[in-house]
C-alpha positions in Angstrom: 100.1 89.2 -12.1 102.2 86.2 -13.2 101.6 82.5 -13.0 104.5 80.8 -11.2 103.2 77.3 -10.9 100.0 75.3 -11.8 99.7 71.9 -10.2 97.0 69.4 -11.2 96.0 66.2 -9.3 93.3 63.9 -10.7 91.8 66.8 -12.7 89.9 65.6 -15.7 92.1 63.1 -17.6 95.4 64.4 -15.9 96.4 62.4 -12.9 99.5 64.4 -11.8 101.0 67.4 -13.7 103.0 70.4 -12.7 103.2 73.4 -15.1 105.9 75.7 -13.8 106.4 78.8 -16.1 107.9 80.9 -13.2 106.3 84.0 -14.6 107.6 83.5 -18.1 105.8 83.0 -21.4 105.5 79.4 -22.5 104.4 77.4 -25.5 102.5 74.2 -24.8 102.6 71.5 -27.5 100.6 68.3 -27.9 98.1 66.3 -29.9 94.4 67.0 -29.5 93.2 65.3 -26.3 96.5 65.1 -24.4 95.5 67.9 -22.0 96.2 71.4 -23.4 92.7 72.6 -22.8 92.7 70.8 -19.5 95.5 73.1 -18.3 93.5 76.2 -19.3 90.3 74.8 -17.6 92.2 74.1 -14.4 93.6 77.7 -14.3 90.1 79.2 -15.0 88.5 76.8 -12.5 90.7 77.8 -9.6 90.4 81.5 -10.3 86.8 82.1 -11.6 85.0 78.8 -11.0 84.2 78.1 -14.6 85.8 76.5 -17.6 87.9 78.5 -20.2 84.6 78.7 -22.2 82.7 80.1 -19.2 80.8 76.9 -18.7 80.0 74.9 -15.5 82.9 72.5 -15.1 82.0 70.4 -12.0 80.6 67.4 -14.0 83.7 67.3 -16.1 86.4 67.2 -13.4 86.1 63.5 -12.7 86.7 60.7 -15.2 83.6 59.4 -17.0 82.3 56.0 -17.9 81.4 54.9 -21.5 77.9 56.5 -21.1 79.4 59.9 -20.4 78.5 60.0 -16.7 81.0 60.8 -14.0 82.4 57.7 -12.3 82.4 57.2 -8.5 86.0 57.2 -7.2 85.5 56.6 -3.4 86.2 60.3 -2.5 89.7 60.8 -4.0 90.8 64.5 -4.1 90.6 66.4 -7.4 92.9 69.3 -6.8 94.2 72.3 -8.7 96.7 74.7 -7.1 97.9 77.9 -8.7 100.8 79.9 -7.4 100.6 83.5 -8.5 102.9 86.5 -8.2 100.8 89.5 -7.5 101.6 93.0 -8.8 103.1 94.0 -5.4 105.6 91.2 -5.7 104.1 88.8 -3.1 103.3 85.2 -4.0 100.1 83.4 -3.1 98.8 79.9 -3.7 95.1 79.5 -4.5 93.8 76.0 -4.5 90.6 74.1 -4.8 89.7 70.5 -3.9 86.7 68.8 -5.5 85.7 65.3 -4.0 82.8 63.0 -3.4 80.9 63.2 -0.1 80.2 59.8 1.5 77.9 59.7 4.5 77.1 56.8 6.9 73.5 57.2 7.8 72.0 55.7 11.0 71.1 52.1 10.7 73.1 51.7 7.4 76.0 49.2 7.4 78.1 51.2 4.9 78.6 54.8 3.9 76.6 56.1 0.9 77.4 58.6 -1.8 75.9 62.0 -0.9 77.0 64.4 -3.6 80.2 66.5 -4.0 82.0 69.1 -2.0 84.4 71.8 -3.1 87.0 73.1 -0.6 88.8 76.4 -1.0 92.3 77.4 0.2 94.5 80.5 0.2 98.1 79.6 1.1 96.8 76.2 2.4 94.4 78.0 4.8 90.8 76.8 4.4 88.4 79.6 3.3 84.7 79.7 2.6 83.7 80.1 -1.0 82.6 83.7 -0.2 85.9 84.6 1.5 87.9 82.9 -1.3 86.2 84.9 -4.0 86.4 88.0 -1.9 90.2 87.5 -1.7 90.5 87.2 -5.4 88.3 90.4 -6.0 90.4 92.4 -3.4 93.9 91.3 -4.3 93.7 90.4 -8.0 90.6 91.7 -9.8 86.9 91.1 -10.4 85.9 87.7 -11.7 84.3 89.1 -14.9 87.5 91.2 -15.6 89.7 88.2 -15.1 87.6 86.2 -17.6 87.9 89.0 -20.2 91.7 89.5 -19.8 92.7 85.8 -19.6 91.2 84.6 -22.8 91.5 86.0 -26.4 88.0 84.8 -27.2 85.9 85.6 -24.2 85.1 89.3 -25.0 83.9 88.7 -28.6 81.7 85.8 -27.5 79.8 87.9 -25.0 76.3 89.3 -25.9 76.8 92.3 -28.3 74.9 94.6 -25.9 77.4 93.7 -23.1 80.3 94.3 -25.5 79.0 97.7 -26.5 78.4 98.7 -22.9 82.0 97.8 -21.9 83.4 99.6 -25.0 81.5 102.8 -24.1 82.7 102.4 -20.5 86.3 102.0 -21.6 86.4 104.4 -24.5 83.7 106.9 -23.6 80.4 107.7 -25.3 79.5 110.5 -27.7 76.5 112.6 -26.6 74.0 114.1 -29.1 75.2 117.6 -28.2 78.8 116.5 -29.0 77.7 115.6 -32.5 75.6 118.8 -32.9 78.4 121.1 -31.7 80.8 119.4 -34.1 79.0 120.6 -37.2 77.7 124.2 -37.8 74.9 122.8 -40.1 73.3 121.1 -37.1 72.9 124.1 -34.9 69.1 124.3 -35.5 68.5 120.6 -35.0 67.8 120.6 -31.2 64.8 123.0 -31.7 63.5 120.8 -34.5 63.7 117.6 -32.4 61.4 119.0 -29.7 62.7 116.5 -27.1 62.5 113.5 -29.5 65.5 111.3 -30.2 66.8 111.4 -33.8 65.5 107.9 -34.8 61.9 108.8 -33.7 62.4 112.2 -35.5 63.4 110.5 -38.7 60.5 108.0 -38.4 58.0 110.9 -38.0 59.4 112.9 -40.9 59.4 109.8 -43.2 55.8 109.0 -42.3 54.7 112.6 -42.9 56.6 112.7 -46.2 54.9 109.6 -47.3 51.5 111.1 -46.5 52.4 114.4 -48.2 53.6 112.6 -51.3 50.4 110.6 -51.5 48.4 113.9 -51.3 50.6 115.6 -53.9 50.2 112.8 -56.3 46.4 113.0 -56.1 46.2 116.8 -56.7 47.0 116.9 -60.5 44.3 114.3 -61.1 41.8 116.3 -59.2 42.8 119.5 -61.1 42.4 117.6 -64.4 39.0 116.4 -63.4 37.7 119.9 -62.6 39.3 121.3 -65.8 37.6 118.7 -67.8 34.3 119.6 -66.3 35.0 123.2 -67.0 35.9 122.4 -70.7 32.6 120.6 -71.1 30.7 123.9 -70.9 31.1 125.2 -74.5 28.1 127.6 -74.4 28.9 131.3 -74.0 26.8 132.5 -71.0 26.2 136.1 -70.0 25.0 136.1 -66.4 23.7 139.7 -66.5 21.4 139.2 -69.6 20.1 135.9 -68.2 19.2 137.4 -64.9 17.3 140.3 -66.6 15.3 137.8 -68.8 14.5 135.6 -65.8 13.2 138.6 -63.9 11.0 139.6 -66.8 9.5 136.1 -67.2 8.7 135.8 -63.5 7.0 139.2 -63.6 4.8 138.1 -66.5 3.9 134.8 -64.8 3.0 136.7 -61.6 0.5 138.9 -63.5 -1.2 135.8 -65.1 -1.4 134.0 -61.8 -3.1 136.9 -60.3 -5.7 136.8 -63.1 -6.2 133.1 -62.5 -6.7 133.8 -58.8 -9.3 136.4 -59.6 -11.2 133.9 -61.8 -10.9 131.1 -59.3 -11.6 133.5 -56.4 -15.3 134.0 -57.2 -17.6 133.9 -54.2 -19.2 130.6 -55.2 -15.9 128.8 -55.8 -14.3 130.2 -52.6 -17.4 129.4 -50.5 -17.5 125.8 -51.8 -13.7 125.3 -51.3 -14.0 126.6 -47.7 -16.8 124.1 -47.0 -14.9 121.2 -48.4 -11.8 122.2 -46.4 -13.9 122.3 -43.2 -15.3 118.8 -43.9 -11.7 117.5 -44.6 -10.6 118.8 -41.2 -13.5 117.1 -39.4 -12.8 113.8 -41.3 -9.1 114.0 -40.3 -10.1 114.5 -36.7 -12.4 111.4 -36.8 -9.5 109.3 -38.3 -7.0 110.5 -35.7 -9.4 109.8 -32.8 -10.2 106.3 -34.2 -6.5 105.4 -34.7 -5.5 106.7 -31.2 -8.3 104.6 -29.5 -7.5 101.4 -31.3 -3.7 101.7 -31.2 -3.9 102.4 -27.5 -5.4 99.0 -27.0 -2.7 97.3 -29.0 0.1 99.2 -27.2 -1.4 98.2 -23.8 -1.4 94.5 -24.9 2.2 94.8 -26.2 3.2 96.4 -22.9 1.7 93.4 -21.0 3.5 91.0 -23.3 6.9 92.7 -22.7 6.4 92.5 -18.9 5.6 88.8 -19.2 8.7 88.2 -21.4 11.0 89.9 -18.8 9.4 87.8 -16.0 9.9 84.7 -18.2 13.6 85.5 -18.7 14.1 85.9 -14.9 12.4 82.5 -14.2 14.6 80.8 -16.8 17.7 82.2 -15.3 16.6 81.0 -11.8 15.9 77.6 -13.3 19.4 77.4 -14.8 21.0 78.4 -11.5 19.0 75.8 -9.6 19.9 73.1 -12.1 23.6 74.0 -11.7 23.2 73.9 -7.9 21.6 70.4 -8.1 24.5 69.2 -10.3 27.0 70.4 -7.7 25.0 68.8 -4.8 24.9 65.5 -6.7 28.7 65.6 -7.3 29.2 66.3 -3.6 26.9 63.5 -2.5 28.8 61.1 -4.9 32.1 62.2 -3.3 30.8 61.8 0.3 29.3 58.4 -0.5 32.7 57.3 -1.7 34.3 58.7 1.4 31.8 56.8 3.6 32.6 53.6 1.7 36.3 54.2 2.3 35.7 54.7 6.0 33.7 51.5 6.1 36.5 49.6 4.4 39.1 51.1 6.7 37.1 50.1 9.7 36.8 46.5 8.4 40.6 46.3 7.8 41.3 47.7 11.3 38.8 45.4 12.9 40.6 42.3 11.4 44.0 43.3 12.8 45.5 41.1 15.5 48.6 41.5 17.6 51.6 39.9 15.9 54.5 41.6 17.7 57.8 39.8 18.2 58.5 38.5 21.8 62.3 38.2 21.1 64.6 41.1 22.0 66.4 42.3 18.8 69.5 43.2 20.9 70.2 40.3 23.1 68.1 37.6 21.4 66.3 36.5 24.6 62.6 36.2 25.2 61.1 39.5 26.4 59.6 39.6 29.9 55.8 39.0 30.1 55.2 42.6 31.3 56.9 43.9 28.1 54.7 41.7 25.9 51.6 42.7 27.8 52.5 46.3 27.5 52.9 45.9 23.7 49.6 44.1 23.4 47.9 46.8 25.5 49.4 49.5 23.3 48.3 47.6 20.1 44.7 47.3 21.4 44.5 50.9 22.3 45.8 52.0 18.9 43.3 49.7 17.2 40.4 51.0 19.4 41.4 54.6 18.6 41.6 53.9 14.9 38.2 52.1 14.9 36.7 55.1 16.8 38.2 57.5 14.4 36.7 55.6 11.4 33.3 55.4 13.1 33.3 59.2 13.9 34.4 60.1 10.4 31.7 57.9 8.8 29.0 59.4 11.1 30.1 62.9 10.3 30.0 62.1 6.6 26.6 60.5 6.9 25.3 63.7 8.5 26.7 65.8 5.7 25.2 63.5 3.1 21.8 63.8 4.8 22.1 67.6 4.8 22.9 67.6 1.1 19.9 65.3 0.4 17.6 67.8 2.1 19.1 70.7 0.1 18.8 68.7 -3.1 15.1 67.9 -2.4 14.5 71.6 -1.7 16.2 72.5 -4.9 14.2 69.9 -6.9 10.9 71.3 -5.5 12.0 74.8 -6.5 12.9 73.6 -10.0 9.4 72.0 -10.4 7.8 75.3 -9.3 10.0 77.3 -11.7 9.1 74.9 -14.6 5.4 75.4 -13.9 5.8 79.2 -13.7 7.7 79.2 -17.1 4.9 77.1 -18.7 2.2 79.5 -17.4 4.2 82.5 -18.6 4.6 81.0 -22.1 0.9 80.3 -22.2 0.1 83.9 -21.2 2.4 85.3 -23.8 0.8 83.2 -26.5 -2.6 84.4 -25.4 -1.5 88.1 -25.6 -0.1 87.4 -29.1 -3.5 86.2 -30.2 -5.2 89.3 -28.7 -2.8 91.7 -30.4 -3.2 90.0 -33.8 -7.1 90.1 -33.5 -7.0 93.7 -32.4 -4.8 94.7 -35.3 -6.9 92.7 -37.8 -10.1 94.4 -36.5 -8.5 97.8 -37.1 -7.6 96.9 -40.7 -10.9 95.3 -41.6 -13.3 97.8 -39.9 -11.6 101.0 -40.8 -13.5 104.2 -40.5 -16.5 103.1 -42.5 -18.4 102.0 -39.4 -18.5 105.5 -38.0 -21.8 107.2 -38.8 -20.5 110.8 -38.6 -17.7 109.8 -40.9 -20.1 108.4 -43.5 -22.3 111.6 -43.4 -19.4 113.9 -43.8 -18.0 111.9 -46.7 -21.3 112.1 -48.6 -21.5 115.8 -48.0 -18.0 116.3 -49.3 -18.8 114.4 -52.5 -21.9 116.6 -53.2 -19.9 119.8 -52.6 -17.1 118.7 -55.0 -19.7 118.0 -57.8 -21.1 121.5 -57.2 -17.6 123.0 -57.3 -16.8 121.3 -60.6 -20.0 122.7 -62.1 -19.0 126.3 -61.1 -15.4 125.9 -62.3 -16.5 124.6 -65.7 -18.0 128.0 -66.3 -14.5 129.6 -66.0 -12.7 126.9 -68.0 -12.2 128.8 -71.2 -10.6 131.8 -69.5 -8.5 129.6 -67.3 -7.3 127.5 -70.2 -5.7 130.4 -72.0 -3.9 131.8 -68.9 -2.7 128.3 -67.9 -1.2 127.7 -71.4 0.7 131.0 -71.2 1.9 130.3 -67.7 3.2 126.9 -68.8 5.2 128.5 -71.6 6.6 131.0 -69.1 7.6 128.2 -66.7 9.6 126.6 -69.5 11.4 129.9 -70.2 12.1 130.4 -66.5 13.5 126.8 -66.2 15.8 127.3 -69.1 17.2 130.6 -67.6 17.5 129.0 -64.2 19.5 126.1 -65.7 21.8 128.5 -67.4 22.4 130.4 -64.1 23.1 127.0 -62.3 25.7 126.2 -65.0 27.3 129.6 -64.4 27.4 128.8 -60.7 29.0 125.4 -61.4 31.6 127.0 -63.6 32.5 129.3 -60.8 32.7 126.4 -58.4 35.1 124.4 -60.8 37.3 127.5 -61.2 37.5 128.1 -57.4 38.2 124.4 -56.8 41.1 124.4 -59.3 42.4 127.6 -57.7 42.2 126.0 -54.2 43.9 122.7 -55.4 46.8 124.7 -56.9 47.2 126.6 -53.6 47.1 123.3 -51.7 49.7 121.9 -54.1 52.0 124.8 -53.5 51.5 124.6 -49.7 52.1 120.8 -49.5 55.2 121.2 -51.8 56.7 123.8 -49.5 56.0 121.6 -46.5 57.5 118.6 -48.3 60.7 120.6 -49.1 60.9 121.7 -45.5 60.7 118.0 -44.4 63.4 117.1 -46.9 65.6 119.8 -45.3 64.9 118.5 -41.7 65.5 114.9 -42.8 68.8 115.8 -44.5 69.9 117.4 -41.2 68.9 114.3 -39.2 70.8 112.1 -41.7 73.9 114.3 -41.4 73.6 114.0 -37.6 73.3 110.2 -37.9 76.3 109.9 -40.2 78.4 112.2 -38.0 77.5 110.3 -34.8 78.3 107.0 -36.4 81.7 108.3 -37.6 82.6 110.1 -34.4 81.7 107.2 -32.0 83.3 104.6 -34.3 86.5 106.6 -34.7 86.7 107.3 -31.0 86.4 103.6 -30.0 88.5 102.3 -32.9 91.3 104.7 -31.9 91.8 102.7 -28.7 92.8 99.6 -30.6 95.8 98.7 -32.8 94.2 96.3 -35.4 90.6 95.9 -34.3 87.7 97.9 -35.7 84.2 97.8 -34.4 80.9 98.0 -36.2 78.7 99.9 -33.8 75.7 100.8 -36.0 73.5 99.2 -38.6 72.1 101.5 -41.3 68.5 100.7 -42.3 67.0 101.4 -45.7 64.7 104.0 -44.2 67.7 106.0 -42.9 67.4 104.9 -39.3 70.3 103.3 -37.4 70.2 100.4 -35.0 72.8 99.9 -32.3 75.0 96.8 -32.7 78.5 95.7 -31.7 80.8 93.4 -33.7 84.6 93.2 -34.0 86.1 93.5 -37.4 89.5 93.4 -39.0 90.8 96.4 -40.8 89.9 94.7 -44.1 86.2 94.4 -42.9 86.0 90.7 -42.0 83.5 90.3 -39.1 84.2 88.1 -36.0 80.9 86.2 -36.3 81.0 85.5 -40.0 84.0 85.9 -42.2 87.0 86.1 -39.8 89.5 83.3 -39.8 90.6 81.6 -36.5 94.0 83.3 -36.6 92.4 86.7 -37.1 90.0 86.0 -34.2 93.0 85.3 -31.9 94.8 88.5 -33.1 91.6 90.6 -32.6 91.0 89.1 -29.2 94.6 89.9 -28.1 94.2 93.5 -29.3 91.0 93.8 -27.3 92.6 92.3 -24.2 95.5 94.8 -24.4 93.1 97.7 -24.4 91.0 96.3 -21.6 94.2 95.6 -19.5 95.2 99.2 -19.9 91.8 100.4 -18.8 91.6 98.2 -15.8 95.3 98.6 -15.1 95.7 94.8 -14.7 98.0 92.4 -16.4 97.1 88.7 -16.1 98.3 85.5 -17.8 96.7 85.0 -21.2 95.9 81.6 -22.7 95.9 81.4 -26.5 94.3 78.2 -27.7 94.9 77.1 -31.3 98.0 79.4 -31.5 99.2 77.4 -34.5 96.6 79.3 -36.5 98.5 82.6 -36.0 101.6 83.4 -38.0 102.5 86.4 -35.9 101.3 86.8 -32.3 100.4 90.4 -31.4 102.6 91.6 -28.6 100.8 92.3 -25.3 101.6 95.1 -22.9 103.1 93.2 -20.0 100.9 90.0 -19.8 102.3 86.6 -19.5 101.3 84.5 -22.5 100.7 80.7 -22.9 100.4 79.5 -26.5 98.5 76.2 -26.9 99.7 74.6 -30.1 98.6 71.4 -31.8 101.6 69.2 -32.5 102.5 65.5 -33.0 103.5 64.9 -29.4 101.6 62.3 -27.4 102.3 64.2 -24.2 102.3 67.8 -23.1 105.6 69.5 -24.0 106.5 72.9 -22.6 108.9 75.2 -24.5 109.9 78.8 -24.6 107.8 80.7 -27.2 109.6 81.1 -30.6 106.8 82.8 -32.5 107.6 86.2 -33.9 106.0 89.2 -32.2 105.4 92.7 -33.6 
């Protein structure tokens, strides 16, 4: 597609101007502010409905006042017409007219401003906006594609995700299997991934490595701790000899204990001990029965108290609910009272109204006939009566509602009084139960078992039997003393041997723990090495994918390179998209204006080839570029800042390569 002619009338600061390149490249010179960008905006407006920077342009088409607001201009036409030569050789003129809409409303002496309208024409035939855009889509190309191909800066100023999406559409994506099949080392990677993507796989491996590394770092310390405990046992211990000695000491102790039992097991001693045991059993039964009886009374009182407390909580909840209901009813009554007062005031205002209609005809200026005046008075009186009746009915209804609310409020207050009384009674009951419980518990503590006659008799009998037992046992004291002394010595010998066997057991436990820790260290080390291997494969995959996709996309461009991935410290990669020069200058940070233009032209060339569409290209600030990149077959317009006070059109002289 070529631009044959672009005609501007009252567009922005340009009153009338015809730009007629006739399908050829042109350079447009002029100072800042003389209209270079206006030409570009006019071209974009007529084709895509936006400015050259993809902004809404309607508010900038008209001249503005000193406050920056568009001036009213009594509906003059703001027109742009573009004559284009399509790829099939036919010419078409697309034009738009933007103007104020002035409407004379009924009863108004003059027309009033009522917004703006935009009219659309194809070869001077009026079209709707929908049909106009459909014509451009069908015969030229999509609006979005026209924006990208007509400006050297549009693509790189799109969101990076949209840029990346378009690049993959134009140049083709690289699948994970493409990357895996390209390197024999990656053949086992799919089975390792188990359906996960590579970034998630790397994250999981890194997390597991961190955990393993923490575990591995702790194991040497634990081994040292157990070895230190092992080294603390300097005594040489023979388990077999110690077990023989322990067995011999226990055998001797058993013989002595049997002798003691024989001495203690005399008839008199055994008989007395049995009697004492029987008395102890009876005493214990008396205690249990006494405790059960008195504790049952306390438990019953506590059960009654719990029931009262539950009932008290329910009553309090009902009281809160009723108080809330009373507050709501009071608010409603206040509102209705205000509404009744409003009705009363409205009735008074309506009552004071008197007929004040005009008896002069507004059309002819003559006095109206008496029947017309009477008719107006009758209509006024009827309206007034209706309004008074409506106020009265509304007030009556509101009064009835207020009376109903008062009854409800009184019922609520009665219920509240009852609930308060119930709550006070319940609190009193609970306090009384507390006193009973305390008295009961105090009585149990103070009285004890001493008041029971059977208990006192049994206790006295037990004391007498113990005295008798002591007397019998004293007779055997000398024999018992010798045996007990020997048994005590044997107990010491047994304890010493038992401690030595416990040490031997501890030593075995420390040795086994050290053995287990070393085995665990070996297993974790092998797992760590396996994770290192998997991580290495994943990183090879990531590097290969970055290189393959970057090379594939960059091969489609002459001077442009794209940064498509960002490498993180942890080995993961994030998608991105940013144009760069071959020297690494990025579009958004370090690239000069001239480099941006060259990069933009290169991108437009590739996109034009993909979409098989050549459209006129506008290159703003072309003076920044020493050598303009040659386009495929696109018409080019270089906008150059110069000293001219007016737009000057020339053939382009800039060198191309």
